[in-house]
N, C-alpha and C positions, 0 to 999 in steps of 0.2 A: 140143442139144435143147434146149427151155424146158422149164420142169417141169412147167407145164400142157399142153404138148404129151406129155410121157409119161405123166401122169396121165389124160387121155382116153384113148392109145391103152392104157395098160391097162385102162381102165374097158369101152373099147368091144372087148377080147380080140384089137383087132388083134396079130398076129406070137404069139400064143400069150399065154401068162403068162412067156416068157420075158424078156421085157423088163429094160433094164437098170434098177436100182434094188428091183428086186420083194423082199418079202418072202415068200417061200415054203415050203410042205412038200412032199417027196416022194407024201405021200395027205395026205387032209383032218384034219385033229388034232380037230374037233371035230364034233360028231353034227347032221347036217345036220335029223335028224327034231325035235331039241330048238330049231331055230330058235322064235325070237321075231319076229312083225311090228310093232312100233309106226311105220311110214313111211307115212304113206296112199299111196293110187295116185293119180295125175297127171301134170297137167304139170309140172316143175320149170324156174324159169331158174338157169343154172348162172351163177357167182360165182367168176373165178379171184383169187387171192390176187397181187397185185403186186409190185413190189420196195421199195415204200413201205410193203407194212404194212394197204394196203386191197384190199380187193373189187370189183373193177368185172367187168361182164356180159359173157359169152361171146357168140358169133354164135348158136349153134345152143342152144335148149333141149331139155329132156333130158324124157322121159316113162318114168315107171317103173310099171309092172302089177304084180298079186299072185294069184298061183294058187299056191293053198293057203298051205305056209310058205316059197315060193321067189319072188324077186322078179326081175323083168325090167327092168335099165335099156336106153333105145332112146333113140340117139342119130342119126337118120339113117338108114341102111342097119344101122351098127352095132347088136348086142344082146348082153347079157351078161345072163345070171343070176347071181343070187346066194342068199344065205342070210346073215341077221344073230343075231346071240348076243349074250348081256350079259357085261359084262366091270364090275368095280369100277370104282367113282366114275361111273354111271351116262353110260359109255360100250359100243359097241358095235362087234363085230368082224363085218366085212362078210370071206367068204369065196367064190372065185368056184373050182369046179374044172375042168379038161379033161378035158374027157367021152375023151380021146382016150388021154392017159398017166399019169392020177390026179392030176397034180402040181396043186396047189393052190396061189393067191395069195390075200394076205388087206390090209387097209385097217383103219382107225378110223372109230366116226363116233360122231358124240354128237346130239339132238336138239337144238333152243336156241327152245323154243314150237315149232313148226311146221319151222321151217326145221333141212336138215339142213346138219351143219357138218364137213369131210372130210378126213384125213388119206390123202393118197396114202403113206407108211410106205413109205419109200427109203431104201434101206441104206447109202445115203451120210450120208444125213443123220444115222443112227440113232451111225452110227461116227464122225462128228466130233462128236456131244453126248454120247460120253461112256457108250453104252446098249451098244452089240455085249461091249464086254469084261465088264462088269458079266455077264453070260452064258454059259459057257465053251464048254456045248455048240453054240453056234449057230456055223454053217459060212459061210465070206463069199468070195466068189471075187474081188473088188474088183468086182463089177457087181449081184450080191442078195444075200442075206442067207436062209442054210437054218435054217430052225428045229424040234427035234428034237422036241418035246413039246408039248403042250397047255400045261400049266402055264408053259411060257419063254414059251410066245406069249403066252400073256394079262399075263402080267408085262411082258416086254417091248415089246408093242403100247400100254401103259394108263404104262409109262416114257414111252414115242415120244409121245404128246398130251403129256405133259406137260412134255415140251424142245422139242418141236419145233411152228412155228403149222402152224396148219391151211390146207390148199392150195385149197380151193374151200367153200364156200357156197351151197347146194341150196333155193333163195327157192321156194314153192308158187305157182302161177299159176291163179287163179280157182276157188279153193277157200274 
């Protein structure tokens, strides 16, 4: 599966949060009530990172809506609710929780002007980059990384963004 397809599936919530490569916790590690809202609602052109490191437009645009402190990303028929939480170094942690199981998935974002820089936070990339071994409480099953607590999550994802290349850029249209 291409990384872009995996990320799109994670964003859309297709097959839930149990997809390969996810950064997960059994329950939310961040307080949804303290979520921040730095993103502008509107339509964004998704730009996927290519093998040569450049970004190319994806076929579909995404719509981002804001209701209180909860964002909804809409791509076609797929909808994903998520919150954003501040992290060191100007990073944001995206959090989405499966309403049926409470299992929670995470990603890393950074604003670059009005554009959104997005890291999918794939467990295999974290393992290859030596990040997982820095945090003994993280459990891996070959597909996903399960994070034990908030402090480990924030440090892990900060390290991930420092080592891995961003997977997507979202460019606002008409804003």
